[in-house]
C-alpha positions in Angstrom: 0.0 0.4 -0.3 1.4 4.0 -0.9 2.1 5.2 2.0 0.8 8.4 0.8 -2.7 6.7 -0.5 -6.5 6.4 1.0 -8.2 2.8 0.5 -11.6 1.9 2.0 -12.7 -1.3 3.7 -16.1 -2.3 3.3 -17.5 -4.1 7.2 -21.3 -4.6 6.1 -22.7 -1.9 5.1 -20.2 0.7 6.6 -17.4 2.0 4.6 -13.8 3.0 6.6 -11.2 5.0 5.1 -8.1 4.1 6.1 -4.0 5.7 5.3 -1.3 4.3 6.9 0.6 7.2 8.6 3.5 7.7 11.1 0.5 8.8 13.9 -1.3 5.8 12.7 2.2 3.9 13.6 3.0 5.2 16.3 -0.7 4.9 18.4 0.1 1.4 17.0 2.6 1.4 18.2 1.9 3.3 22.2 -1.5 0.7 22.6 0.5 -2.6 22.1 4.2 -2.0 22.4 5.4 -3.2 19.1 6.6 -1.9 15.5 3.5 -1.9 12.9 5.4 -4.5 11.7 5.5 -7.4 14.0 1.6 -8.3 14.1 1.7 -11.6 15.5 -1.9 -12.1 16.3 -5.0 -10.6 15.2 -5.2 -8.8 18.2 -2.3 -6.7 16.8 -4.1 -6.8 12.9 -7.0 -4.7 14.5 -5.0 -2.5 16.8 -3.7 -1.2 13.1 -6.6 -0.9 11.8 -8.0 1.0 14.3 -5.7 3.3 13.9 -5.0 3.4 9.8 -9.2 4.0 9.7 -8.6 7.1 12.3 -6.2 8.1 10.4 -7.9 7.6 6.7 -10.9 9.4 8.4 -8.7 12.2 9.8 -7.4 12.6 5.7 -10.8 12.3 4.8 -12.1 15.0 6.7 -14.3 12.6 8.6 -15.0 12.1 11.5 -13.7 9.0 14.2 -15.1 9.1 17.3 -14.9 6.0 17.8 -13.5 4.3 21.5 -11.3 1.3 20.3 -13.7 -0.5 22.4 -16.9 0.7 20.3 -14.3 -0.1 16.8 -14.5 -3.3 17.7 -18.5 -3.5 18.8 -19.0 -2.8 15.2 -16.6 -5.4 14.3 -17.2 -7.9 16.4 -20.3 -9.5 14.2 -18.1 -10.0 10.6 -14.9 -11.4 12.1 -13.9 -13.5 8.9 -14.9 -10.3 6.5 -12.9 -8.1 7.8 -9.4 -9.5 8.5 -10.4 -10.2 4.4 -11.4 -7.1 3.1 -8.5 -4.7 5.6 -5.8 -7.4 4.2 -7.4 -6.3 0.6 -7.0 -3.1 0.9 -3.1 -2.9 2.4 -2.2 -4.9 -0.6 -4.6 -3.9 -3.4 -4.0 -6.5 -5.8 -1.1 -8.4 -5.2 -1.8 -11.6 -2.9 0.9 -12.7 -0.8 3.2 -15.9 -2.3 3.8 -18.7 1.5 6.3 -17.3 2.6 4.5 -13.1 2.3 6.3 -12.2 -0.5 3.8 -11.0 -3.1 3.2 -11.8 -6.4 4.9 -10.6 -9.6 2.6 -10.0 -12.2 3.2 -12.6 -15.2 4.2 -11.4 -18.2 2.0 -11.8 -22.0 3.6 -13.1 -25.0 1.9 -11.9 -28.1 
């Protein structure tokens, strides 16, 4: 994901703009005590989502008045959709290969 780009994560009928920013990274680190590149659990991933959703709302001049607990309440009934849609938004059109590397587009021969 391009750090300057705002993308959208759709959960049920709600769209959350997301943006990876320095402020989001710091918020994640303060809340978890970990670098934003260290996801050890689903909770880490959702904490990261919370902070990049706050940054996305700010970038789009939208209000984001949810505490972390209120944000979890919004996502609670959609665990698979949340993880799947967040992953797609962060990775864009690229899908990770086993071992964490992204697939490279195949060249077409004419």
